[in-house]
N, C-alpha and C positions, 0 to 999 in steps of 0.2 A: 500540442496532445495533452488529451481529455484526462481527467482522473480515472475515466472507465476504461482507456487505451492504455495508460499508465499501468493499470492494475494486470490487464491482460498480458502484458508483455512481462510484469513481476513475474506473473505465472509461469508463464515461458521459461524464465531464465531460472527459478526456482523450481522447477521439473513438475506442476501440476496445483491444481486446489487445495486438494487433500495433504500435500506435501508442504504448501504454504502455511494452511492452517495449523499443522503439526507442528511447525518450525516457530510459529507465533504464538502457539497455545490458545487458539481459538476453533470453533467450530466449522466445519469444512460449510455449512451454508449460508455462516459469515462471508466467508471468500466469497462465496459465490453472489452473495448480495452487494458485495462491493463491486465487483467484475459486472453486474448488469448495472451500477449503478443506482440502484433502489436503495442503499444504505449508503453514505461517505464513510470514508476511510478516518478514523479518529487520528489525531496529530500523534498519538504516541503508536501507533500501528504503523504511522507514515515513515516516523523514526527508525522503526525495528525493520521493515521493506525497505527503506534505505542502504540500511546494513547488511542483509543479507543477498540484496544484489550487488554488491561492493560499487554502491552509487551510482549506478546504470538507472534505476530510478530513483528521483528526486523526491525528498517531501513533499518539496512547495506545489509539486505537479499533483501527487495525491492529495494532498491535503491544503489547495489553495486559498481557504478562508480561514487558516490559520495564521495571525502575526508571526510569520517566521524570524525577519529582520528584528523586530521589537524585543523578541524571546532570546535572540543572541548577543541583545545588547547588555 
């Protein structure tokens, strides 16, 4: 699964782009940019999305460039 596909799935789980934006405290256009792939999902937001989706969408899929294993050590 690509980050874009993961974002689309997260949006479905949470109930739409506006709902996800509201729950994250960001603007809807920001979520739209993450969904389109025109802007990467920041690591901080990837963690929040993982929590909001009860782990269904993993942080490492949303933000693959972040060194998650090193951060956990």
